[in-house]
PyMOL CGO cylinders between C-alpha atoms (Angstrom):
from pymol import cmd
from pymol.cgo import CYLINDER

trace = [
    CYLINDER, 52.85, -42.32, -80.81, 51.03, -39.82, -78.66, 0.3, 1, 1, 1, 1, 1, 1,
    CYLINDER, 51.03, -39.82, -78.66, 47.28, -39.17, -78.59, 0.3, 1, 1, 1, 1, 1, 1,
    CYLINDER, 47.28, -39.17, -78.59, 47.50, -35.97, -80.67, 0.3, 1, 1, 1, 1, 1, 1,
    CYLINDER, 47.50, -35.97, -80.67, 49.22, -37.79, -83.53, 0.3, 1, 1, 1, 1, 1, 1,
    CYLINDER, 49.22, -37.79, -83.53, 46.63, -40.58, -83.49, 0.3, 1, 1, 1, 1, 1, 1,
    CYLINDER, 46.63, -40.58, -83.49, 43.74, -38.07, -83.51, 0.3, 1, 1, 1, 1, 1, 1,
    CYLINDER, 43.74, -38.07, -83.51, 45.38, -36.16, -86.38, 0.3, 1, 1, 1, 1, 1, 1,
    CYLINDER, 45.38, -36.16, -86.38, 45.84, -39.36, -88.40, 0.3, 1, 1, 1, 1, 1, 1,
    CYLINDER, 45.84, -39.36, -88.40, 42.22, -40.35, -87.79, 0.3, 1, 1, 1, 1, 1, 1,
    CYLINDER, 42.22, -40.35, -87.79, 41.02, -36.90, -88.87, 0.3, 1, 1, 1, 1, 1, 1,
    CYLINDER, 41.02, -36.90, -88.87, 43.11, -36.98, -92.05, 0.3, 1, 1, 1, 1, 1, 1,
    CYLINDER, 43.11, -36.98, -92.05, 41.90, -40.51, -92.80, 0.3, 1, 1, 1, 1, 1, 1,
    CYLINDER, 41.90, -40.51, -92.80, 38.27, -39.44, -92.35, 0.3, 1, 1, 1, 1, 1, 1,
    CYLINDER, 38.27, -39.44, -92.35, 38.71, -36.47, -94.69, 0.3, 1, 1, 1, 1, 1, 1,
    CYLINDER, 38.71, -36.47, -94.69, 40.42, -38.61, -97.34, 0.3, 1, 1, 1, 1, 1, 1,
    CYLINDER, 40.42, -38.61, -97.34, 37.69, -41.24, -97.05, 0.3, 1, 1, 1, 1, 1, 1,
    CYLINDER, 37.69, -41.24, -97.05, 35.02, -38.55, -97.41, 0.3, 1, 1, 1, 1, 1, 1,
    CYLINDER, 35.02, -38.55, -97.41, 36.65, -37.10, -100.53, 0.3, 1, 1, 1, 1, 1, 1,
    CYLINDER, 36.65, -37.10, -100.53, 37.01, -40.55, -102.10, 0.3, 1, 1, 1, 1, 1, 1,
    CYLINDER, 37.01, -40.55, -102.10, 33.36, -41.38, -101.35, 0.3, 1, 1, 1, 1, 1, 1,
    CYLINDER, 33.36, -41.38, -101.35, 32.21, -38.05, -102.79, 0.3, 1, 1, 1, 1, 1, 1,
    CYLINDER, 32.21, -38.05, -102.79, 34.33, -38.48, -105.91, 0.3, 1, 1, 1, 1, 1, 1,
    CYLINDER, 34.33, -38.48, -105.91, 33.04, -42.02, -106.44, 0.3, 1, 1, 1, 1, 1, 1,
    CYLINDER, 33.04, -42.02, -106.44, 29.42, -40.89, -106.03, 0.3, 1, 1, 1, 1, 1, 1,
    CYLINDER, 29.42, -40.89, -106.03, 29.88, -38.06, -108.55, 0.3, 1, 1, 1, 1, 1, 1,
    CYLINDER, 29.88, -38.06, -108.55, 31.65, -40.40, -110.97, 0.3, 1, 1, 1, 1, 1, 1,
    CYLINDER, 31.65, -40.40, -110.97, 28.88, -43.03, -110.75, 0.3, 1, 1, 1, 1, 1, 1,
    CYLINDER, 28.88, -43.03, -110.75, 26.18, -40.37, -111.20, 0.3, 1, 1, 1, 1, 1, 1,
    CYLINDER, 26.18, -40.37, -111.20, 28.07, -38.96, -114.20, 0.3, 1, 1, 1, 1, 1, 1,
    CYLINDER, 28.07, -38.96, -114.20, 28.38, -42.40, -115.82, 0.3, 1, 1, 1, 1, 1, 1,
    CYLINDER, 28.38, -42.40, -115.82, 24.71, -43.19, -115.18, 0.3, 1, 1, 1, 1, 1, 1,
    CYLINDER, 24.71, -43.19, -115.18, 23.54, -39.88, -116.66, 0.3, 1, 1, 1, 1, 1, 1,
    CYLINDER, 23.54, -39.88, -116.66, 25.45, -40.51, -119.90, 0.3, 1, 1, 1, 1, 1, 1,
    CYLINDER, 25.45, -40.51, -119.90, 23.48, -43.68, -120.66, 0.3, 1, 1, 1, 1, 1, 1,
]
cmd.load_cgo(trace, "trace")
């Protein structure tokens, strides 16, 4: 694998991780607000 591919994979992984974290935070806040 060349450097460009590795950088692209890292970037995609970071974006996915960010989306998952954001979704989890919203979900937790939503559950807490319903109590």
